[in-house]
GUNU-568912 format. One record per residue (C-alpha): residue number from 1; residue in one letter; chain; x, y, z. Coordinates in steps of 0.001 Angstrom, whole numbers. Layout:
rec rofi:NUM; torro:A; kegu:A; X:X; Y:Y; Z:Z
...
***
This chain:
rec rofi:1; torro:M; kegu:A; X:62; Y:523; Z:73
rec rofi:2; torro:S; kegu:A; X:1240; Y:3792; Z:-745
rec rofi:3; torro:E; kegu:A; X:2420; Y:5753; Z:1591
rec rofi:4; torro:P; kegu:A; X:-1140; Y:8146; Z:2081
rec rofi:5; torro:R; kegu:A; X:-719; Y:12096; Z:221
rec rofi:6; torro:I; kegu:A; X:-1560; Y:15340; Z:2222
rec rofi:7; torro:A; kegu:A; X:-2903; Y:18153; Z:-692
rec rofi:8; torro:T; kegu:A; X:-277; Y:20895; Z:-328
rec rofi:9; torro:S; kegu:A; X:-1062; Y:24368; Z:-1885
rec rofi:10; torro:A; kegu:A; X:2127; Y:26262; Z:-2898
rec rofi:11; torro:W; kegu:A; X:2189; Y:29497; Z:-4508
rec rofi:12; torro:W; kegu:A; X:4546; Y:29602; Z:-7676
rec rofi:13; torro:D; kegu:A; X:6037; Y:32318; Z:-9914
rec rofi:14; torro:P; kegu:A; X:5997; Y:31541; Z:-13678
rec rofi:15; torro:Q; kegu:A; X:9975; Y:31877; Z:-14247
rec rofi:16; torro:T; kegu:A; X:10841; Y:29391; Z:-10679
rec rofi:17; torro:W; kegu:A; X:7780; Y:26693; Z:-12048
rec rofi:18; torro:A; kegu:A; X:10009; Y:27047; Z:-15918
rec rofi:19; torro:A; kegu:A; X:13120; Y:27043; Z:-13938
rec rofi:20; torro:A; kegu:A; X:12015; Y:23980; Z:-11839
rec rofi:21; torro:K; kegu:A; X:10464; Y:21637; Z:-14870
rec rofi:22; torro:D; kegu:A; X:13548; Y:22585; Z:-16971
rec rofi:23; torro:A; kegu:A; X:15719; Y:21344; Z:-13821
rec rofi:24; torro:Y; kegu:A; X:13119; Y:17938; Z:-14049
rec rofi:25; torro:E; kegu:A; X:13660; Y:17146; Z:-17521
rec rofi:26; torro:T; kegu:A; X:17656; Y:17796; Z:-17410
rec rofi:27; torro:E; kegu:A; X:17884; Y:15346; Z:-14624
rec rofi:28; torro:R; kegu:A; X:15533; Y:12809; Z:-15816
rec rofi:29; torro:L; kegu:A; X:17174; Y:12601; Z:-19180
rec rofi:30; torro:A; kegu:A; X:20357; Y:12469; Z:-18052
rec rofi:31; torro:G; kegu:A; X:19040; Y:9197; Z:-16183
rec rofi:32; torro:G; kegu:A; X:19567; Y:10330; Z:-12551
rec rofi:33; torro:G; kegu:A; X:16508; Y:11797; Z:-11771
rec rofi:34; torro:P; kegu:A; X:13545; Y:11070; Z:-10469
rec rofi:35; torro:R; kegu:A; X:10674; Y:9589; Z:-12727
rec rofi:36; torro:S; kegu:A; X:7793; Y:12514; Z:-12028
rec rofi:37; torro:F; kegu:A; X:8034; Y:16069; Z:-11481
rec rofi:38; torro:I; kegu:A; X:5948; Y:15397; Z:-8391
rec rofi:39; torro:E; kegu:A; X:9203; Y:13075; Z:-6961
rec rofi:40; torro:W; kegu:A; X:11217; Y:15598; Z:-8360
rec rofi:41; torro:I; kegu:A; X:9502; Y:17708; Z:-5919
rec rofi:42; torro:H; kegu:A; X:10074; Y:15446; Z:-2856
rec rofi:43; torro:Q; kegu:A; X:13451; Y:15066; Z:-3184
rec rofi:44; torro:A; kegu:A; X:13930; Y:18975; Z:-3424
rec rofi:45; torro:I; kegu:A; X:12265; Y:19228; Z:-487
rec rofi:46; torro:E; kegu:A; X:13858; Y:16035; Z:1526
rec rofi:47; torro:K; kegu:A; X:17307; Y:17759; Z:577
rec rofi:48; torro:H; kegu:A; X:16341; Y:20863; Z:1801
rec rofi:49; torro:A; kegu:A; X:15348; Y:19949; Z:5106
rec rofi:50; torro:G; kegu:A; X:17754; Y:17600; Z:5254
rec rofi:51; torro:R; kegu:A; X:20601; Y:20214; Z:5365
rec rofi:52; torro:G; kegu:A; X:19656; Y:21865; Z:9237
rec rofi:53; torro:P; kegu:A; X:17970; Y:25124; Z:9867
rec rofi:54; torro:T; kegu:A; X:21635; Y:26868; Z:9775
rec rofi:55; torro:G; kegu:A; X:22577; Y:24920; Z:6395
rec rofi:56; torro:R; kegu:A; X:19301; Y:26115; Z:5007
rec rofi:57; torro:A; kegu:A; X:20263; Y:29784; Z:6442
rec rofi:58; torro:G; kegu:A; X:23353; Y:30054; Z:5007
rec rofi:59; torro:L; kegu:A; X:22205; Y:29210; Z:1456
rec rofi:60; torro:Q; kegu:A; X:22475; Y:31664; Z:-1208
rec rofi:61; torro:I; kegu:A; X:18930; Y:31486; Z:-2484
rec rofi:62; torro:P; kegu:A; X:17686; Y:34367; Z:-5390
rec rofi:63; torro:D; kegu:A; X:14866; Y:36626; Z:-3440
rec rofi:64; torro:R; kegu:A; X:11734; Y:34799; Z:-4703
rec rofi:65; torro:P; kegu:A; X:9995; Y:36039; Z:-7451
rec rofi:66; torro:V; kegu:A; X:7193; Y:38794; Z:-6912
rec rofi:67; torro:A; kegu:A; X:4757; Y:38490; Z:-9432
rec rofi:68; torro:S; kegu:A; X:791; Y:39243; Z:-9004
rec rofi:69; torro:E; kegu:A; X:-1714; Y:37326; Z:-7924
rec rofi:70; torro:R; kegu:A; X:-3010; Y:37020; Z:-11771
rec rofi:71; torro:D; kegu:A; X:253; Y:35943; Z:-12994
rec rofi:72; torro:G; kegu:A; X:1300; Y:33512; Z:-10429
rec rofi:73; torro:L; kegu:A; X:162; Y:29824; Z:-10298
rec rofi:74; torro:R; kegu:A; X:-1178; Y:27985; Z:-7641
rec rofi:75; torro:R; kegu:A; X:-704; Y:24442; Z:-7137
rec rofi:76; torro:A; kegu:A; X:-1699; Y:21859; Z:-5285
rec rofi:77; torro:H; kegu:A; X:857; Y:19132; Z:-5198
rec rofi:78; torro:P; kegu:A; X:38; Y:15927; Z:-3539
rec rofi:79; torro:L; kegu:A; X:3039; Y:15556; Z:-1174
rec rofi:80; torro:R; kegu:A; X:3669; Y:12092; Z:826
rec rofi:81; torro:A; kegu:A; X:2696; Y:12389; Z:4414
rec rofi:82; torro:H; kegu:A; X:6657; Y:11747; Z:5929
rec rofi:83; torro:T; kegu:A; X:7881; Y:14569; Z:3373
rec rofi:84; torro:R; kegu:A; X:5065; Y:17034; Z:4424
rec rofi:85; torro:E; kegu:A; X:6180; Y:16488; Z:8245
rec rofi:86; torro:L; kegu:A; X:9464; Y:16784; Z:6842
rec rofi:87; torro:L; kegu:A; X:8993; Y:20128; Z:5773
rec rofi:88; torro:E; kegu:A; X:7080; Y:21485; Z:8590
rec rofi:89; torro:Q; kegu:A; X:9233; Y:20112; Z:11024
rec rofi:90; torro:A; kegu:A; X:12123; Y:22363; Z:9594
rec rofi:91; torro:R; kegu:A; X:9959; Y:25060; Z:9265
rec rofi:92; torro:A; kegu:A; X:9170; Y:25296; Z:13349
rec rofi:93; torro:E; kegu:A; X:12892; Y:24952; Z:13197
rec rofi:94; torro:D; kegu:A; X:13911; Y:27809; Z:11106
rec rofi:95; torro:L; kegu:A; X:11031; Y:29688; Z:12920
rec rofi:96; torro:E; kegu:A; X:13146; Y:28914; Z:16030
rec rofi:97; torro:M; kegu:A; X:16114; Y:30535; Z:14330
rec rofi:98; torro:G; kegu:A; X:13827; Y:33633; Z:13106
rec rofi:99; torro:R; kegu:A; X:13483; Y:32637; Z:9899
rec rofi:100; torro:E; kegu:A; X:9285; Y:32551; Z:9186
rec rofi:101; torro:R; kegu:A; X:8782; Y:30983; Z:5994
rec rofi:102; torro:S; kegu:A; X:5008; Y:30045; Z:4548
rec rofi:103; torro:V; kegu:A; X:4398; Y:26811; Z:2934
rec rofi:104; torro:S; kegu:A; X:5264; Y:28009; Z:-529
rec rofi:105; torro:A; kegu:A; X:8417; Y:29962; Z:467
rec rofi:106; torro:W; kegu:A; X:9652; Y:27357; Z:1683
rec rofi:107; torro:I; kegu:A; X:9437; Y:25020; Z:-994
rec rofi:108; torro:Y; kegu:A; X:10523; Y:27848; Z:-3157
rec rofi:109; torro:E; kegu:A; X:14099; Y:27710; Z:-1181
rec rofi:110; torro:A; kegu:A; X:13739; Y:23977; Z:-1380
rec rofi:111; torro:V; kegu:A; X:13447; Y:24243; Z:-5441
rec rofi:112; torro:A; kegu:A; X:15462; Y:27323; Z:-6129
rec rofi:113; torro:A; kegu:A; X:18498; Y:25011; Z:-4022
rec rofi:114; torro:S; kegu:A; X:17760; Y:22269; Z:-6291
rec rofi:115; torro:I; kegu:A; X:17391; Y:24318; Z:-9675
rec rofi:116; torro:V; kegu:A; X:21220; Y:25816; Z:-8882
rec rofi:117; torro:Q; kegu:A; X:22675; Y:22255; Z:-8035
rec rofi:118; torro:S; kegu:A; X:20938; Y:20835; Z:-11228
rec rofi:119; torro:G; kegu:A; X:22237; Y:24410; Z:-12688
***
């Protein structure tokens, strides 16, 4: 039986969405990446959570692009329960260090770090 999924809403700016899809495709075509985009997102979240709060705070993540509500993309991602728990635990750790991030902003950081690594 597969692990339960939790619908996780995230707001994306179109440029980050396109860059994430490109990074996923690059990794997939190279033969070393996940077989689906949602698995790539899971991997990005899990890697980012694994960095710990100090590691996450030390990354040079580009500022999240600003887009209007009309231009932005709202997506519901079916995250594995375990991955969502890691995300929430990491957000709580970051908050303890004074870094408050919404779910969308935290996912953006995870994805931006993975985009940089794939490039």
